[in-house]
C-alpha positions as CSV (number, residue, x, y, z in Angstrom):
1,M,0.0,0.0,0.0
2,K,1.2,3.5,-0.9
3,T,0.1,6.6,1.1
4,C,0.3,10.2,0.3
5,W,-1.2,13.2,2.2
6,V,-3.1,16.3,1.2
7,E,-1.6,19.0,3.4
8,L,-4.0,21.9,4.1
9,H,-3.5,24.9,6.3
10,E,-5.7,23.7,9.1
11,R,-5.5,19.9,8.7
12,R,-4.3,17.0,6.5
13,Y,-5.9,13.8,5.2
14,P,-4.5,10.6,3.7
15,I,-4.9,9.0,0.3
16,Y,-4.3,5.2,0.5
17,I,-3.6,3.3,-2.7
18,G,-3.4,-0.5,-2.8
19,E,-5.0,-3.8,-3.7
20,G,-7.9,-5.1,-1.7
21,L,-8.4,-2.0,0.5
22,L,-12.2,-2.3,0.4
23,S,-11.7,-5.4,2.5
24,A,-9.3,-3.7,4.9
25,G,-11.8,-3.5,7.8
26,E,-9.3,-1.8,10.2
27,L,-8.5,0.9,7.7
28,L,-12.2,1.6,7.0
29,R,-13.1,1.6,10.7
30,Q,-10.2,4.0,11.5
31,H,-11.8,6.6,9.3
32,L,-15.4,5.8,10.2
33,P,-15.3,6.0,14.0
34,K,-18.9,7.1,14.7
35,R,-22.0,4.9,15.0
36,Q,-24.0,6.1,11.9
37,V,-22.8,5.6,8.3
38,M,-24.6,6.4,5.0
39,I,-23.1,4.7,2.0
40,V,-23.9,6.4,-1.3
41,S,-23.5,4.4,-4.5
42,N,-25.3,3.3,-7.7
43,P,-26.8,-0.1,-8.5
44,A,-23.9,-1.4,-10.7
45,I,-21.2,-0.6,-8.2
46,A,-23.4,-1.7,-5.2
47,D,-23.8,-5.2,-6.9
48,L,-20.0,-5.5,-7.0
49,Y,-18.7,-3.9,-3.8
50,L,-21.4,-2.9,-1.3
51,A,-21.5,-6.2,0.6
52,T,-17.7,-6.1,1.0
53,V,-17.8,-2.6,2.5
54,Q,-20.8,-3.3,4.8
55,A,-19.1,-6.5,6.1
56,Q,-16.3,-4.3,7.5
57,L,-18.7,-2.2,9.5
58,P,-20.8,-4.8,11.5
59,D,-21.3,-2.5,14.5
60,K,-22.6,0.5,12.6
61,Q,-26.0,1.8,11.6
62,C,-25.0,1.3,8.0
63,D,-27.7,2.7,5.7
64,V,-27.5,2.9,1.9
65,V,-28.8,5.1,-0.9
66,L,-28.4,4.1,-4.5
67,L,-28.5,6.8,-7.1
68,P,-29.3,6.5,-10.8
69,E,-26.1,6.0,-12.8
70,G,-24.5,8.5,-15.1
71,E,-23.6,12.2,-15.6
72,A,-27.2,13.0,-16.7
73,Y,-28.4,12.3,-13.1
74,K,-25.8,14.5,-11.4
75,T,-28.5,17.1,-10.5
76,L,-30.1,18.8,-7.5
77,E,-33.1,16.5,-7.9
78,T,-30.9,13.4,-7.5
79,L,-29.0,15.0,-4.7
80,S,-32.3,15.2,-2.7
81,L,-32.4,11.4,-2.7
82,I,-29.4,11.5,-0.3
83,F,-31.1,14.0,2.0
84,D,-34.3,12.0,2.0
85,E,-32.5,8.8,3.2
86,L,-30.5,10.7,5.8
87,L,-33.6,12.2,7.3
88,Q,-35.8,9.1,7.1
89,H,-33.1,7.1,8.9
90,Q,-32.6,9.9,11.5
91,H,-28.9,10.6,10.8
92,H,-27.4,13.1,13.2
93,R,-24.7,15.7,12.8
94,S,-22.1,13.0,13.8
95,T,-23.1,10.8,10.8
96,Q,-20.5,9.9,8.2
97,L,-21.1,9.6,4.4
98,V,-19.2,7.2,2.2
99,A,-18.9,7.7,-1.5
100,L,-18.6,4.3,-3.1
101,G,-18.4,4.8,-6.9
102,G,-16.9,7.0,-9.6
103,G,-16.6,10.7,-10.0
104,V,-20.4,11.4,-10.2
105,I,-21.0,9.6,-6.9
106,G,-18.0,11.2,-5.2
107,D,-19.1,14.7,-6.3
108,M,-22.7,14.3,-5.1
109,T,-21.8,12.6,-1.8
110,G,-19.3,15.4,-1.0
111,F,-21.8,18.1,-1.8
112,A,-24.5,16.4,0.3
113,A,-22.0,16.1,3.1
114,S,-21.2,19.8,2.9
115,C,-24.9,20.7,3.2
116,Y,-26.5,18.2,5.5
117,Q,-27.0,19.8,8.9
118,R,-24.5,22.4,7.8
119,G,-21.7,19.9,7.2
120,V,-20.9,16.3,8.2
121,S,-17.8,14.2,7.5
122,F,-17.3,11.9,4.5
123,I,-14.8,9.6,3.0
124,Q,-14.1,8.6,-0.7
125,L,-13.9,5.0,-1.9
126,P,-13.4,5.7,-5.6
127,T,-13.9,2.8,-8.0
128,S,-13.1,4.4,-11.4
129,L,-9.7,5.5,-12.7
130,L,-10.9,9.0,-13.3
131,A,-12.1,9.3,-9.7
132,Q,-9.0,7.6,-8.3
133,V,-6.5,10.0,-10.0
134,D,-8.6,13.2,-9.9
135,A,-12.2,13.6,-8.8
136,S,-11.9,12.0,-5.3
137,V,-8.9,14.2,-4.3
138,G,-9.1,17.9,-3.5
139,G,-12.5,18.6,-2.2
140,K,-14.4,19.9,-5.3
141,T,-18.0,18.8,-5.0
142,A,-20.9,19.8,-7.3
143,V,-23.9,19.0,-9.4
144,N,-24.7,20.0,-12.9
145,H,-27.2,22.5,-14.2
146,P,-28.8,22.2,-17.7
147,L,-26.8,25.3,-18.7
148,G,-23.4,24.2,-17.3
149,K,-21.4,21.5,-15.7
150,N,-20.6,21.6,-12.0
151,M,-22.1,25.1,-11.6
152,I,-23.7,24.4,-8.2
153,G,-21.3,23.0,-5.5
154,A,-18.8,23.7,-2.7
155,F,-15.2,23.1,-1.7
156,Y,-15.5,20.4,1.0
157,Q,-12.6,18.0,1.8
158,P,-13.0,14.3,2.6
159,N,-11.5,12.8,5.8
160,A,-9.7,10.2,3.7
161,V,-9.5,8.7,0.3
162,I,-9.2,4.9,0.1
163,I,-8.3,3.6,-3.4
164,D,-8.6,-0.1,-4.0
165,T,-7.0,-0.7,-7.4
166,N,-8.7,-4.1,-7.7
167,T,-11.9,-2.2,-8.5
168,L,-10.4,-1.3,-11.9
169,S,-10.6,-4.9,-13.0
170,T,-14.4,-4.5,-13.3
171,L,-14.3,-1.1,-14.9
172,P,-15.6,-1.1,-18.6
173,P,-12.8,-0.4,-21.1
174,R,-14.3,2.9,-22.2
175,E,-14.5,4.1,-18.6
176,F,-10.9,3.1,-18.0
177,Q,-9.8,4.9,-21.2
178,A,-11.6,8.0,-20.2
179,G,-9.7,8.0,-16.9
180,L,-6.5,8.0,-18.8
181,A,-7.3,11.5,-20.0
182,E,-7.0,12.8,-16.5
183,V,-3.8,10.9,-16.0
184,I,-2.3,12.5,-19.1
185,K,-3.5,15.9,-17.9
186,H,-1.6,15.7,-14.7
187,A,1.6,14.9,-16.6
188,L,1.0,17.8,-19.1
189,I,0.5,20.5,-16.5
190,R,3.2,19.5,-14.0
191,D,5.7,16.8,-14.9
192,A,7.4,16.3,-18.2
193,D,9.3,13.2,-16.9
194,F,5.9,11.6,-15.9
195,F,4.6,12.2,-19.5
196,T,7.7,10.5,-20.9
197,W,7.1,7.6,-18.4
198,L,3.5,7.3,-19.7
199,E,4.7,7.2,-23.3
200,Q,7.0,4.3,-22.3
201,N,4.4,2.5,-20.1
202,I,1.0,3.3,-21.3
203,D,0.5,-0.3,-22.7
204,K,1.1,-1.6,-19.2
205,M,-1.5,0.8,-17.9
206,I,-4.0,-0.3,-20.5
207,A,-3.3,-3.9,-19.5
208,K,-3.9,-2.9,-15.9
209,E,-0.7,-4.3,-14.6
210,P,-0.8,-3.7,-10.8
211,E,2.6,-2.0,-10.4
212,A,1.9,0.4,-13.3
213,L,-1.6,1.2,-11.9
214,Q,-0.3,2.0,-8.4
215,T,2.6,4.0,-9.7
216,T,0.4,6.0,-11.9
217,I,-2.4,6.7,-9.4
218,Y,0.1,7.6,-6.7
219,H,2.0,10.0,-9.0
220,C,-1.3,11.7,-10.0
221,C,-2.5,12.0,-6.4
222,Q,0.9,13.5,-5.4
223,I,0.6,16.1,-8.2
224,K,-2.9,17.0,-7.3
225,A,-2.2,17.1,-3.5
226,E,0.7,19.4,-4.0
227,V,-1.4,21.8,-6.1
228,V,-4.4,21.7,-3.8
229,A,-2.2,22.3,-0.7
230,N,-1.0,25.5,-2.4
231,D,-4.4,26.7,-3.5
232,E,-7.3,24.9,-1.9
233,R,-10.1,27.2,-3.2
234,E,-8.7,27.8,-6.7
235,Q,-7.6,31.4,-6.3
236,G,-4.6,30.9,-8.6
237,L,-2.4,27.9,-9.1
238,R,-5.2,25.3,-8.7
239,A,-6.8,26.4,-12.0
240,I,-4.1,24.6,-13.9
241,L,-5.9,21.4,-12.9
242,N,-8.6,22.5,-15.3
243,F,-6.3,22.1,-18.4
244,G,-8.7,21.1,-21.2
245,H,-11.8,21.5,-19.1
246,T,-13.0,24.8,-20.3
247,F,-13.4,23.3,-23.8
248,G,-14.2,19.8,-22.5
249,H,-17.1,21.0,-20.3
250,A,-18.6,22.9,-23.3
251,F,-18.3,19.7,-25.4
252,E,-20.0,17.6,-22.7
253,A,-22.9,20.0,-22.3
254,G,-23.3,20.8,-26.0
255,L,-23.4,17.1,-26.9
256,G,-25.7,16.2,-24.0
257,Y,-24.5,14.6,-20.8
258,G,-23.7,11.0,-21.5
259,Y,-22.9,11.2,-25.2
260,W,-19.2,11.7,-24.3
261,L,-17.7,10.6,-21.0
262,H,-16.0,13.4,-19.1
263,G,-12.5,12.1,-19.9
264,E,-13.3,11.9,-23.6
265,A,-14.4,15.5,-23.6
266,V,-11.4,16.6,-21.7
267,A,-9.1,14.7,-24.1
268,A,-10.5,16.7,-27.0
269,G,-10.4,19.9,-24.9
270,M,-6.7,19.4,-24.1
271,V,-5.9,19.1,-27.8
272,V,-7.7,22.4,-28.5
273,A,-5.9,24.1,-25.6
274,A,-2.6,22.8,-26.9
275,Q,-3.5,24.1,-30.4
276,L,-4.3,27.5,-28.9
277,S,-0.9,27.4,-27.1
278,I,0.8,26.9,-30.4
279,A,-1.1,29.8,-32.0
280,L,0.1,32.0,-29.1
281,G,3.7,30.9,-29.7
282,T,4.3,29.1,-26.3
283,L,4.1,25.5,-27.4
284,A,6.1,23.6,-30.0
285,L,4.2,21.6,-32.7
286,T,6.2,18.6,-31.8
287,D,4.7,18.7,-28.3
288,L,1.2,18.7,-29.7
289,E,2.1,15.7,-31.9
290,R,3.3,13.8,-28.8
291,I,0.1,14.7,-27.0
292,K,-2.1,13.5,-29.8
293,R,-0.1,10.2,-30.2
294,L,-0.5,9.4,-26.6
295,L,-4.2,10.1,-26.6
296,H,-4.7,8.0,-29.7
297,R,-2.9,5.1,-28.0
298,C,-5.5,5.4,-25.3
299,H,-8.4,5.4,-27.8
300,L,-9.4,8.9,-26.9
301,P,-10.7,11.6,-29.2
302,T,-8.5,14.4,-30.5
303,E,-11.0,16.4,-32.6
304,V,-14.2,18.4,-31.8
305,P,-17.4,16.6,-32.8
306,A,-18.8,17.8,-36.1
307,T,-22.3,18.1,-34.6
308,L,-21.3,21.1,-32.4
309,S,-21.3,24.7,-33.6
310,M,-19.0,27.6,-32.8
311,K,-21.9,29.5,-31.2
312,Q,-22.8,26.6,-29.0
313,C,-19.2,26.3,-27.7
314,F,-18.9,30.0,-27.0
315,D,-22.3,30.2,-25.3
316,L,-21.4,27.3,-23.0
317,M,-17.8,28.6,-22.4
318,S,-19.3,31.9,-21.3
319,L,-20.7,30.1,-18.3
320,D,-17.3,28.7,-17.3
321,K,-16.4,29.1,-13.7
322,K,-12.9,30.3,-14.6
323,I,-14.3,33.6,-16.0
324,E,-13.0,36.5,-14.0
325,N,-14.0,40.2,-14.5
326,D,-15.9,39.1,-17.7
327,Q,-12.7,37.8,-19.2
328,M,-12.4,34.1,-20.0
329,R,-9.3,32.5,-18.6
330,F,-7.6,29.6,-20.3
331,V,-5.1,27.0,-19.0
332,L,-2.4,26.7,-21.7
333,L,1.0,25.1,-22.1
334,K,4.5,26.5,-22.4
335,S,5.8,23.0,-22.9
336,I,4.8,19.5,-21.8
337,G,4.9,19.6,-18.0
338,D,4.6,23.4,-17.7
339,A,1.1,25.0,-17.7
340,Y,0.2,28.6,-17.2
341,I,-3.0,30.7,-17.0
342,S,-3.9,33.4,-19.6
343,D,-6.7,35.9,-19.6
344,T,-5.5,37.8,-22.7
345,V,-6.7,35.3,-25.4
346,S,-8.9,36.8,-28.1
347,A,-12.2,35.3,-29.2
348,E,-10.8,35.0,-32.8
349,Q,-7.7,33.0,-31.5
350,V,-10.1,30.6,-29.7
351,R,-12.2,30.2,-32.9
352,A,-9.1,29.5,-34.9
353,A,-8.0,26.8,-32.5
354,L,-11.4,25.2,-32.6
355,R,-11.4,25.2,-36.4
356,M,-8.0,23.6,-36.4
357,C,-9.5,20.8,-34.3
358,G,-12.4,20.1,-36.6
359,L,-15.1,22.6,-35.6
360,N,-16.4,24.0,-38.8
361,R,-20.1,24.9,-38.1
362,E,-20.7,28.5,-37.1
């Protein structure tokens, strides 16, 4: 088992990474010391792992709420199902929520924990690669609105993140590939050597070799923990974690939630952001070619869907949370492993980058 820590100003919490951790009763009980527990999951994940987790907590009031599966259900209406169960089972302020699932479950559980009786504790048990390397770490919680992704939420940190890499063996190939987009993102924004390592070892990752999985997840968690420790509420540096997301969120919303998985949209968004970086003279064309090659090896998209229009993308990007003083901010690259934030990009430069990536409808 590998352990890294998220160091915040007032406290710290651990991220555990290893095989079989959902069966590690002592570890789970250590971070769930109170009598009441509410496990939040979805039917598919519950069928696989719920009984294992419940078996580790025989002395608890261990209630369960199962949410409908998918990004399309990441809404305020679905969130209320968690509150309904908490109230019906008389959970107090000392209750503890457990997010057992992927990024959608983690986001909604964390947001519910931040709201219920003005804040209760929760832990993350992420079961998808995307959640293990990104969504479960750092305390961003939210639900979607029809006009924009993750527009309603809060910064609320978990008490612990427990990553059982064995759960990846049951993850559908498309979901696993989508998670690789966030892995590549971490390398692009912060660590050129890690990107080179991925180029050399991505086939081992795709084959889900245990050592490659643990090394990759640990490295991504370290990168994210370091960034979050320096900027918990995204006042500056933390925004680099959104590389590819301004475009990606627009693609997700424009196509309809569920058409593309989050990681697929981010993959295409990273290519547009890299293309924009080239146009601004900060990134070499050879770096873009390396990025696209690695994404192709992961079976991830590198072009904007032809069904989207320029107007759709701009309307959706205008709702982006990274807008400041009415000026859109973009996370761009100086080189692989070196990201920066710019608020001086013109609309025409953005249009040109989108056209270069296949968006031809106005």
